Each structure stands twice: as structure tokens, then as C-alpha cells.
PAMARVEX-962640 format. One record per residue: residue in one letter; residue number from 1; x, y negated, z negated of N, C-alpha, C, CB in turn. Coordinates in steps of 0.05 Angstrom, whole numbers. Glycine has a CB too. Example, Ala and Ser with C-alpha at 12.3 -4.5 7.8 and 13.67 -1.06 7.14 Angstrom:
<pts>
+--------+-----+--------+--------+--------+--------+--------+--------+--------+--------+--------+--------+--------+--------+
| residu | num |    n_x |    n_y |    n_z |   ca_x |   ca_y |   ca_z |    c_x |    c_y |    c_z |   cb_x |   cb_y |   cb_z |
+--------+-----+--------+--------+--------+--------+--------+--------+--------+--------+--------+--------+--------+--------+
|      a |   1 |    264 |    114 |   -156 |    246 |     90 |   -156 |    264 |     66 |   -156 |    226 |     89 |   -181 |
|      s |   2 |    257 |     45 |   -142 |    273 |     21 |   -143 |    258 |     -1 |   -157 |    282 |     12 |   -114 |
+--------+-----+--------+--------+--------+--------+--------+--------+--------+--------+--------+--------+--------+--------+
</pts>
This chain:
<pts>
+--------+-----+--------+--------+--------+--------+--------+--------+--------+--------+--------+--------+--------+--------+
| residu | num |    n_x |    n_y |    n_z |   ca_x |   ca_y |   ca_z |    c_x |    c_y |    c_z |   cb_x |   cb_y |   cb_z |
+--------+-----+--------+--------+--------+--------+--------+--------+--------+--------+--------+--------+--------+--------+
|      m |   1 |    376 |   1391 |    163 |    404 |   1381 |    159 |    414 |   1368 |    184 |    424 |   1405 |    152 |
|      k |   2 |    406 |   1376 |    208 |    417 |   1364 |    231 |    404 |   1334 |    233 |    411 |   1382 |    258 |
|      k |   3 |    379 |   1331 |    225 |    367 |   1307 |    226 |    379 |   1287 |    205 |    337 |   1311 |    222 |
|      l |   4 |    386 |   1297 |    182 |    400 |   1282 |    162 |    426 |   1273 |    172 |    404 |   1297 |    136 |
|      l |   5 |    443 |   1291 |    185 |    468 |   1282 |    195 |    464 |   1262 |    217 |    484 |   1304 |    205 |
|      s |   6 |    444 |   1263 |    234 |    441 |   1243 |    255 |    433 |   1216 |    244 |    420 |   1251 |    274 |
|      l |   7 |    417 |   1216 |    221 |    410 |   1193 |    209 |    433 |   1179 |    196 |    388 |   1198 |    191 |
|      i |   8 |    450 |   1192 |    183 |    475 |   1183 |    170 |    492 |   1171 |    191 |    490 |   1205 |    156 |
|      v |   9 |    496 |   1185 |    214 |    514 |   1174 |    236 |    501 |   1148 |    248 |    518 |   1195 |    260 |
|      a |  10 |    476 |   1146 |    252 |    462 |   1123 |    262 |    466 |   1099 |    243 |    432 |   1130 |    264 |
|      f |  11 |    462 |   1104 |    217 |    464 |   1082 |    197 |    494 |   1073 |    197 |    454 |   1092 |    168 |
|      s |  12 |    512 |   1092 |    198 |    540 |   1084 |    198 |    547 |   1068 |    224 |    559 |   1109 |    197 |
|      a |  13 |    537 |   1075 |    246 |    543 |   1061 |    271 |    531 |   1032 |    269 |    532 |   1077 |    296 |
|      v |  14 |    508 |   1028 |    259 |    496 |   1001 |    257 |    505 |    987 |    237 |    469 |   1002 |    253 |
|      g |  15 |    512 |    998 |    211 |    524 |    984 |    190 |    552 |    975 |    194 |    521 |    999 |    166 |
|      c |  16 |    568 |    988 |    209 |    596 |    984 |    210 |    601 |    966 |    237 |    611 |   1013 |    211 |
|      s |  17 |    581 |    960 |    251 |    586 |    945 |    276 |    596 |    917 |    269 |    561 |    943 |    293 |
|      r |  18 |    611 |    906 |    285 |    624 |    880 |    282 |    603 |    859 |    289 |    650 |    878 |    301 |
|      e |  19 |    598 |    841 |    269 |    581 |    817 |    275 |    595 |    796 |    292 |    573 |    803 |    248 |
|      t |  20 |    579 |    785 |    309 |    591 |    764 |    326 |    579 |    736 |    318 |    587 |    770 |    357 |
|      a |  21 |    596 |    715 |    317 |    584 |    689 |    310 |    567 |    680 |    332 |    605 |    668 |    304 |
|      p |  22 |    547 |    665 |    324 |    530 |    654 |    344 |    543 |    631 |    362 |    505 |    644 |    330 |
|      e |  23 |    535 |    632 |    386 |    549 |    611 |    403 |    540 |    584 |    395 |    544 |    616 |    434 |
|      p |  24 |    560 |    565 |    398 |    553 |    537 |    389 |    533 |    525 |    407 |    578 |    519 |    389 |
|      l |  25 |    517 |    508 |    398 |    496 |    494 |    413 |    509 |    474 |    432 |    476 |    480 |    395 |
|      a |  26 |    496 |    471 |    453 |    508 |    450 |    473 |    506 |    424 |    461 |    494 |    450 |    500 |
|      n |  27 |    525 |    405 |    468 |    526 |    379 |    457 |    509 |    360 |    471 |    553 |    370 |    457 |
|      d |  28 |    499 |    368 |    492 |    481 |    351 |    507 |    452 |    351 |    500 |    482 |    358 |    534 |
|      l |  29 |    444 |    367 |    481 |    417 |    368 |    471 |    408 |    341 |    458 |    415 |    390 |    450 |
|      p |  30 |    385 |    334 |    461 |    376 |    307 |    448 |    376 |    312 |    419 |    347 |    298 |    458 |
|      i |  31 |    382 |    290 |    405 |    381 |    290 |    376 |    354 |    283 |    366 |    401 |    272 |    365 |
|      v |  32 |    341 |    301 |    350 |    314 |    297 |    340 |    318 |    285 |    312 |    297 |    324 |    341 |
|      k |  33 |    306 |    261 |    308 |    306 |    248 |    281 |    279 |    254 |    268 |    311 |    216 |    284 |
|      p |  34 |    281 |    253 |    240 |    258 |    255 |    225 |    239 |    230 |    231 |    267 |    257 |    194 |
|      v |  35 |    214 |    235 |    229 |    194 |    214 |    235 |    199 |    188 |    218 |    165 |    225 |    230 |
|      a |  36 |    207 |    190 |    193 |    214 |    168 |    176 |    236 |    150 |    188 |    224 |    178 |    149 |
|      e |  37 |    255 |    164 |    200 |    278 |    149 |    212 |    270 |    136 |    237 |    302 |    167 |    219 |
|      v |  38 |    250 |    148 |    252 |    241 |    135 |    275 |    225 |    110 |    269 |    225 |    152 |    291 |
|      v |  39 |    208 |    113 |    249 |    190 |     91 |    240 |    207 |     67 |    230 |    171 |    100 |    217 |
|      h |  40 |    227 |     74 |    214 |    246 |     55 |    202 |    273 |     64 |    210 |    243 |     54 |    172 |
|      p |  41 |    282 |     55 |    234 |    308 |     67 |    244 |    331 |     60 |    226 |    313 |     58 |    273 |
|      d |  42 |    333 |     36 |    216 |    355 |     26 |    200 |    345 |     19 |    173 |    369 |      2 |    213 |
|      p |  43 |    362 |     22 |    152 |    354 |     11 |    126 |    346 |    -18 |    130 |    376 |     13 |    105 |
|      l |  44 |    323 |    -25 |    119 |    315 |    -54 |    121 |    332 |    -72 |    102 |    284 |    -58 |    114 |
|      t |  45 |    341 |    -93 |    114 |    358 |   -110 |     99 |    337 |   -129 |     83 |    380 |   -125 |    118 |
|      e |  46 |    345 |   -135 |     60 |    329 |   -151 |     43 |    324 |   -181 |     55 |    342 |   -152 |     14 |
|      p |  47 |    299 |   -187 |     60 |    297 |   -214 |     72 |    308 |   -237 |     52 |    266 |   -220 |     79 |
|      p |  48 |    316 |   -257 |     65 |    326 |   -280 |     48 |    306 |   -290 |     27 |    334 |   -304 |     65 |
|      k |  49 |    313 |   -294 |      3 |    295 |   -302 |    -16 |    289 |   -332 |    -13 |    306 |   -296 |    -42 |
|      l |  50 |    264 |   -340 |    -15 |    258 |   -367 |    -12 |    263 |   -383 |    -39 |    229 |   -368 |     -4 |
|      t |  51 |    273 |   -404 |    -36 |    279 |   -421 |    -58 |    258 |   -442 |    -67 |    303 |   -433 |    -52 |
|      t |  52 |    243 |   -449 |    -46 |    221 |   -467 |    -50 |    195 |   -454 |    -46 |    222 |   -491 |    -33 |
|      p |  53 |    175 |   -461 |    -61 |    147 |   -448 |    -57 |    137 |   -459 |    -32 |    127 |   -454 |    -82 |
|      p |  54 |    118 |   -444 |    -22 |    103 |   -451 |      2 |     87 |   -478 |     -3 |     83 |   -428 |     11 |
|      a |  55 |     80 |   -490 |     18 |     65 |   -516 |     16 |     38 |   -512 |      4 |     63 |   -530 |     44 |
|      i |  56 |     26 |   -489 |      5 |      0 |   -484 |     -5 |      1 |   -467 |    -30 |    -16 |   -471 |     17 |
|      s |  57 |    -16 |   -473 |    -48 |    -14 |   -458 |    -74 |    -24 |   -429 |    -69 |    -33 |   -473 |    -99 |
|      i |  58 |    -19 |   -411 |    -87 |    -28 |   -383 |    -82 |    -57 |   -381 |    -86 |    -14 |   -364 |   -100 |
|      w |  59 |    -69 |   -399 |   -101 |    -98 |   -396 |   -104 |   -111 |   -407 |    -79 |   -108 |   -411 |   -131 |
|      d |  60 |   -101 |   -427 |    -68 |   -112 |   -439 |    -41 |   -107 |   -419 |    -18 |    -98 |   -468 |    -33 |
|      a |  61 |    -83 |   -407 |    -20 |    -77 |   -386 |      3 |    -96 |   -364 |     -1 |    -47 |   -376 |      3 |
|      s |  62 |   -100 |   -354 |    -25 |   -120 |   -332 |    -28 |   -148 |   -338 |    -20 |   -121 |   -323 |    -57 |
|      q |  63 |   -157 |   -363 |    -26 |   -182 |   -372 |    -18 |   -185 |   -373 |     11 |   -188 |   -396 |    -29 |
|      a |  64 |   -163 |   -383 |     25 |   -165 |   -387 |     54 |   -158 |   -360 |     69 |   -144 |   -410 |     64 |
|      g |  65 |   -148 |   -340 |     55 |   -141 |   -315 |     68 |   -115 |   -316 |     83 |   -162 |   -307 |     88 |
|      d |  66 |    -98 |   -334 |     73 |    -71 |   -339 |     87 |    -52 |   -317 |     76 |    -58 |   -370 |     81 |
|      l |  67 |    -50 |   -294 |     89 |    -35 |   -273 |     80 |     -4 |   -279 |     79 |    -40 |   -249 |     97 |
|      g |  68 |      4 |   -294 |    100 |     32 |   -302 |    101 |     41 |   -319 |     78 |     38 |   -317 |    124 |
|      a |  69 |     24 |   -339 |     69 |     31 |   -355 |     46 |     30 |   -339 |     20 |     13 |   -378 |     43 |
|      v |  70 |     12 |   -320 |     18 |     13 |   -302 |     -7 |     35 |   -286 |     -7 |    -11 |   -285 |    -10 |
|      r |  71 |     45 |   -275 |     15 |     70 |   -260 |     15 |     93 |   -276 |      9 |     74 |   -247 |     42 |
|      e |  72 |     95 |   -302 |     16 |    117 |   -320 |     10 |    117 |   -324 |    -20 |    114 |   -347 |     25 |
|      h |  73 |     92 |   -328 |    -32 |     90 |   -332 |    -62 |    101 |   -307 |    -77 |     60 |   -337 |    -72 |
|      i |  74 |     94 |   -284 |    -67 |    103 |   -259 |    -78 |    134 |   -258 |    -76 |     90 |   -235 |    -63 |
|      a |  75 |    143 |   -265 |    -54 |    173 |   -264 |    -49 |    189 |   -282 |    -69 |    179 |   -273 |    -18 |
|      i |  76 |    176 |   -304 |    -76 |    191 |   -322 |    -94 |    185 |   -315 |   -124 |    183 |   -352 |    -88 |
|      g |  77 |    168 |   -298 |   -127 |    162 |   -288 |   -157 |    140 |   -304 |   -170 |    188 |   -291 |   -175 |
|      t |  78 |    121 |   -315 |   -154 |     97 |   -326 |   -166 |     81 |   -307 |   -182 |     79 |   -337 |   -146 |
|      r |  79 |     74 |   -316 |   -206 |     58 |   -296 |   -223 |     30 |   -294 |   -212 |     57 |   -303 |   -253 |
|      l |  80 |     22 |   -267 |   -207 |     -3 |   -264 |   -192 |    -27 |   -264 |   -212 |     -1 |   -236 |   -174 |
|      n |  81 |    -23 |   -264 |   -237 |    -45 |   -262 |   -255 |    -50 |   -289 |   -271 |    -41 |   -239 |   -274 |
|      e |  82 |    -38 |   -310 |   -261 |    -42 |   -336 |   -274 |    -67 |   -349 |   -263 |    -17 |   -355 |   -269 |
|      p |  83 |    -82 |   -359 |   -280 |   -107 |   -374 |   -272 |   -102 |   -400 |   -261 |   -125 |   -377 |   -294 |
|      d |  84 |   -118 |   -408 |   -243 |   -116 |   -436 |   -233 |   -126 |   -455 |   -253 |   -132 |   -439 |   -207 |
|      e |  85 |   -110 |   -470 |   -267 |   -117 |   -488 |   -287 |   -134 |   -511 |   -278 |    -94 |   -497 |   -300 |
|      t |  86 |   -132 |   -519 |   -253 |   -148 |   -540 |   -242 |   -177 |   -533 |   -237 |   -136 |   -550 |   -218 |
|      n |  87 |   -182 |   -507 |   -235 |   -208 |   -496 |   -231 |   -222 |   -491 |   -257 |   -206 |   -471 |   -216 |
|      p |  88 |   -247 |   -500 |   -259 |   -262 |   -496 |   -285 |   -267 |   -467 |   -292 |   -289 |   -511 |   -283 |
|      l |  89 |   -268 |   -449 |   -271 |   -271 |   -421 |   -277 |   -245 |   -407 |   -284 |   -284 |   -407 |   -254 |
|      k |  90 |   -224 |   -421 |   -280 |   -197 |   -409 |   -287 |   -193 |   -381 |   -271 |   -194 |   -404 |   -321 |
|      q |  91 |   -197 |   -382 |   -245 |   -196 |   -359 |   -229 |   -167 |   -351 |   -221 |   -213 |   -365 |   -205 |
|      t |  92 |   -161 |   -327 |   -221 |   -135 |   -316 |   -210 |   -137 |   -314 |   -178 |   -128 |   -286 |   -224 |
|      p |  93 |   -114 |   -311 |   -167 |   -114 |   -308 |   -137 |   -132 |   -285 |   -129 |    -85 |   -302 |   -126 |
|      l |  94 |   -133 |   -263 |   -144 |   -150 |   -240 |   -135 |   -179 |   -249 |   -135 |   -147 |   -215 |   -153 |
|      h |  95 |   -188 |   -265 |   -155 |   -215 |   -274 |   -156 |   -223 |   -291 |   -131 |   -220 |   -289 |   -182 |
|      f |  96 |   -206 |   -309 |   -124 |   -209 |   -323 |    -99 |   -211 |   -306 |    -74 |   -189 |   -341 |    -97 |
|      a |  97 |   -193 |   -288 |    -72 |   -193 |   -269 |    -49 |   -218 |   -254 |    -47 |   -170 |   -249 |    -51 |
|      v |  98 |   -226 |   -244 |    -68 |   -252 |   -227 |    -69 |   -276 |   -245 |    -64 |   -255 |   -212 |    -97 |
|      e |  99 |   -277 |   -268 |    -75 |   -300 |   -285 |    -73 |   -305 |   -294 |    -44 |   -298 |   -308 |    -91 |
|      y | 100 |   -281 |   -299 |    -31 |   -285 |   -309 |     -4 |   -281 |   -286 |     18 |   -266 |   -332 |      0 |
|      g | 101 |   -282 |   -260 |      9 |   -283 |   -238 |     26 |   -258 |   -233 |     43 |   -305 |   -240 |     42 |
|      h | 102 |   -235 |   -236 |     30 |   -208 |   -232 |     43 |   -197 |   -204 |     33 |   -188 |   -256 |     35 |
|      k | 103 |   -205 |   -184 |     47 |   -196 |   -157 |     39 |   -167 |   -153 |     40 |   -209 |   -136 |     56 |
|      a | 104 |   -155 |   -162 |     61 |   -125 |   -158 |     63 |   -109 |   -171 |     41 |   -115 |   -168 |     90 |
|      v | 105 |   -119 |   -195 |     35 |   -105 |   -210 |     13 |   -109 |   -195 |    -13 |   -115 |   -239 |     11 |
|      s | 106 |   -134 |   -185 |    -18 |   -139 |   -170 |    -42 |   -122 |   -145 |    -44 |   -166 |   -162 |    -42 |
|      e | 107 |   -118 |   -132 |    -22 |   -103 |   -106 |    -20 |    -73 |   -113 |    -28 |   -105 |    -92 |     12 |
|      l | 108 |    -64 |   -135 |    -16 |    -36 |   -143 |    -20 |    -31 |   -150 |    -49 |    -29 |   -165 |     -3 |
|      l | 109 |    -50 |   -166 |    -61 |    -48 |   -174 |    -89 |    -49 |   -150 |   -107 |    -72 |   -193 |    -95 |
|      l | 110 |    -66 |   -131 |   -101 |    -68 |   -108 |   -120 |    -43 |    -91 |   -116 |    -94 |    -90 |   -114 |
|      s | 111 |    -32 |    -88 |    -92 |     -9 |    -72 |    -89 |     15 |    -84 |   -102 |     -3 |    -69 |    -62 |
|      e | 112 |     14 |   -111 |   -105 |     38 |   -123 |   -118 |     34 |   -129 |   -149 |     44 |   -149 |   -104 |
|      g | 113 |     13 |   -117 |   -159 |      9 |   -117 |   -189 |    -12 |   -135 |   -200 |     35 |   -124 |   -203 |
|      a | 114 |    -28 |   -148 |   -184 |    -48 |   -164 |   -195 |    -68 |   -148 |   -213 |    -62 |   -178 |   -172 |
|      d | 115 |    -76 |   -158 |   -235 |    -94 |   -145 |   -255 |   -122 |   -144 |   -242 |    -95 |   -161 |   -282 |
|      v | 116 |   -130 |   -122 |   -236 |   -157 |   -118 |   -224 |   -180 |   -125 |   -243 |   -161 |    -90 |   -215 |
|      n | 117 |   -175 |   -124 |   -270 |   -197 |   -129 |   -290 |   -192 |   -156 |   -305 |   -198 |   -105 |   -310 |
|      s | 118 |   -176 |   -174 |   -293 |   -174 |   -199 |   -307 |   -200 |   -215 |   -303 |   -150 |   -216 |   -298 |
|      k | 119 |   -207 |   -231 |   -325 |   -233 |   -245 |   -324 |   -231 |   -274 |   -321 |   -249 |   -239 |   -350 |
|      r | 120 |   -249 |   -284 |   -309 |   -252 |   -315 |   -305 |   -260 |   -327 |   -331 |   -273 |   -322 |   -282 |
|      a | 121 |   -264 |   -353 |   -333 |   -273 |   -366 |   -356 |   -302 |   -357 |   -363 |   -272 |   -395 |   -353 |
|      d | 122 |   -318 |   -349 |   -343 |   -345 |   -340 |   -349 |   -347 |   -311 |   -354 |   -362 |   -348 |   -328 |
|      g | 123 |   -324 |   -297 |   -357 |   -324 |   -269 |   -364 |   -327 |   -251 |   -343 |   -344 |   -264 |   -381 |
|      l | 124 |   -328 |   -260 |   -317 |   -331 |   -241 |   -293 |   -306 |   -231 |   -283 |   -344 |   -255 |   -270 |
|      t | 125 |   -305 |   -206 |   -276 |   -282 |   -193 |   -264 |   -285 |   -195 |   -233 |   -278 |   -163 |   -274 |
|      a | 126 |   -265 |   -187 |   -220 |   -266 |   -188 |   -190 |   -288 |   -168 |   -179 |   -236 |   -180 |   -177 |
|      l | 127 |   -293 |   -146 |   -192 |   -314 |   -129 |   -184 |   -342 |   -142 |   -189 |   -312 |   -104 |   -198 |
|      d | 128 |   -344 |   -156 |   -211 |   -369 |   -171 |   -217 |   -376 |   -190 |   -195 |   -367 |   -186 |   -244 |
|      i | 129 |   -355 |   -205 |   -186 |   -357 |   -226 |   -165 |   -368 |   -214 |   -139 |   -331 |   -239 |   -160 |
|      v | 130 |   -354 |   -192 |   -132 |   -362 |   -179 |   -105 |   -388 |   -166 |   -106 |   -342 |   -159 |    -96 |
|      l | 131 |   -398 |   -158 |   -130 |   -425 |   -144 |   -133 |   -448 |   -165 |   -136 |   -426 |   -124 |   -157 |
|      k | 132 |   -441 |   -188 |   -140 |   -464 |   -209 |   -144 |   -481 |   -208 |   -119 |   -452 |   -240 |   -150 |
|      a | 133 |   -507 |   -207 |   -124 |   -527 |   -207 |   -104 |   -528 |   -233 |    -87 |   -554 |   -202 |   -116 |
|      d | 134 |   -526 |   -232 |    -61 |   -529 |   -257 |    -46 |   -549 |   -251 |    -24 |   -502 |   -267 |    -34 |
|      p | 135 |   -573 |   -259 |    -28 |   -595 |   -254 |     -9 |   -590 |   -265 |     19 |   -621 |   -266 |    -20 |
|      d | 136 |   -575 |   -285 |     21 |   -571 |   -297 |     47 |   -548 |   -285 |     63 |   -565 |   -325 |     42 |
|      a | 137 |   -533 |   -266 |     52 |   -510 |   -253 |     63 |   -518 |   -236 |     86 |   -497 |   -237 |     41 |
|      g | 138 |   -505 |   -238 |    109 |   -511 |   -223 |    132 |   -499 |   -192 |    130 |   -498 |   -239 |    157 |
|      d | 139 |   -504 |   -177 |    150 |   -496 |   -148 |    150 |   -464 |   -147 |    148 |   -507 |   -132 |    178 |
|      e | 140 |   -451 |   -164 |    165 |   -422 |   -165 |    166 |   -410 |   -171 |    137 |   -412 |   -187 |    188 |
|      v | 141 |   -421 |   -191 |    126 |   -411 |   -198 |     99 |   -415 |   -177 |     79 |   -424 |   -224 |     89 |
|      r | 142 |   -438 |   -162 |     81 |   -446 |   -140 |     63 |   -424 |   -117 |     67 |   -477 |   -129 |     69 |
|      v | 143 |   -417 |   -112 |     90 |   -398 |    -91 |     98 |   -371 |    -98 |     85 |   -396 |    -88 |    129 |
|      v | 144 |   -360 |   -123 |     87 |   -336 |   -132 |     77 |   -338 |   -129 |     46 |   -331 |   -161 |     86 |
|      r | 145 |   -360 |   -139 |     35 |   -361 |   -138 |      6 |   -360 |   -109 |     -5 |   -386 |   -153 |     -3 |
|      k | 146 |   -373 |    -90 |      8 |   -374 |    -63 |      1 |   -346 |    -51 |      5 |   -396 |    -48 |     17 |
|      a | 147 |   -331 |    -58 |     24 |   -303 |    -48 |     27 |   -286 |    -60 |      6 |   -291 |    -55 |     56 |
|      i | 148 |   -289 |    -86 |     -2 |   -274 |    -96 |    -26 |   -280 |    -83 |    -52 |   -278 |   -123 |    -29 |
|      a | 149 |   -307 |    -79 |    -56 |   -315 |    -66 |    -79 |   -303 |    -39 |    -82 |   -344 |    -64 |    -80 |
|      s | 150 |   -302 |    -23 |    -60 |   -289 |      2 |    -60 |   -261 |      1 |    -66 |   -293 |     15 |    -34 |
|      l | 151 |   -247 |    -19 |    -55 |   -219 |    -22 |    -61 |   -214 |    -28 |    -90 |   -208 |    -43 |    -45 |
|      l | 152 |   -231 |    -44 |   -102 |   -228 |    -51 |   -129 |   -233 |    -27 |   -147 |   -247 |    -73 |   -136 |
|      v | 153 |   -252 |    -13 |   -142 |   -258 |     11 |   -157 |   -236 |     31 |   -156 |   -284 |     23 |   -148 |
|      r | 154 |   -226 |     37 |   -131 |   -203 |     55 |   -129 |   -178 |     46 |   -144 |   -195 |     57 |   -101 |
|      n | 155 |   -178 |     21 |   -150 |   -153 |     11 |   -164 |   -158 |      6 |   -194 |   -144 |    -17 |   -150 |
|      g | 156 |   -182 |     16 |   -202 |   -190 |     15 |   -231 |   -208 |     -8 |   -238 |   -165 |     13 |   -249 |
|      g | 157 |   -219 |    -21 |   -219 |   -236 |    -42 |   -227 |   -262 |    -35 |   -242 |   -242 |    -56 |   -205 |
|      i | 158 |   -268 |    -51 |   -261 |   -291 |    -47 |   -279 |   -309 |    -72 |   -279 |   -281 |    -39 |   -309 |
|      a | 159 |   -335 |    -70 |   -276 |   -350 |    -93 |   -277 |   -357 |   -100 |   -306 |   -375 |    -90 |   -261 |
|      a | 160 |   -349 |   -124 |   -313 |   -352 |   -133 |   -343 |   -382 |   -137 |   -349 |   -336 |   -160 |   -349 |
|      k | 161 |   -394 |   -152 |   -330 |   -423 |   -158 |   -333 |   -433 |   -166 |   -305 |   -429 |   -181 |   -356 |
|      h | 162 |   -451 |   -151 |   -297 |   -462 |   -156 |   -270 |   -488 |   -174 |   -272 |   -468 |   -129 |   -255 |
|      k | 163 |   -484 |   -197 |   -257 |   -505 |   -217 |   -257 |   -521 |   -215 |   -230 |   -494 |   -246 |   -262 |
+--------+-----+--------+--------+--------+--------+--------+--------+--------+--------+--------+--------+--------+--------+
</pts>
């Protein structure tokens, strides 16, 4: 009984004690921002829309690996899946980028909605083009082609017919 009475008194003392508010933090502490705010400190303002197309066509820019010109075409709303009507193979910008080994341009086109499985006039897809055997290709070219093939497969690329 004595223990029970001591226990009740102890709980009463602890339970009835007055809570104190935590002391406010000092104002001179550094402000810690989330990583996303540090990487992009201010909301990005929309870049001015271009009204005139770049001097180079999107197909020529893709063939040359001109990432800036491809970005400009995307900014003005150039359709990425349109074939080059002046080319007998009717290649899209993605076909040109893949054929000439421009991985960065290929990534940009795919991220902006280029059709990974569009076919040229001869029925080849971008994956078919990159998989074509080239016995004269050096090791560096093969490494780039392998990276592009991997990119295309990750984005749903299918080989229509491998020659």
C-alpha cells in the first residue's frame, strides 16, 4: 500500500507539472534551403518565344549535332516527327541524329516527344539504323552507337527489320 501511495503521488507530481514553452530560436542562425531551391533559386522565367525559325532546318541541325538549333526549333514548336521531304529516305530529325551518332540531340528529341519508332521510307526505325553493322567503324563509334541503342531501347525503341 505504501508503494502504491508513493506511485500515485509521483504520477500526480509529474502529470500536474506546468509545461514551459520552448525558447525561441536565435534569429542569427543561417537559413537552410531545400536542395531544389538551391539548384533553382528563383522560379525560371519563360524564355522569350522565337518568332522566326533558326537559319538551319531541324533535319540539318540534327545531322550536324547542333543542339542549340534543335532547342530553338523545339521552342518555336517545330514538329519533331515530320520527315524531311527533300530526302529520298524521308528521315525524321531523330533518324538523322542517330545515324550521325549525336546522342545528346537524340536524348533531347526523345525527351521532347519524338516518335522513337517512326520509320523511314525504307521501313527502318532509329534502332535499326544504329544497329546496322559497319565493319569500318572504330571502337569510339561503336561505344557511341551502343549508348544510343541503349537510349532508344529504354525509350521503347523497336527494331523493325535489322539489315
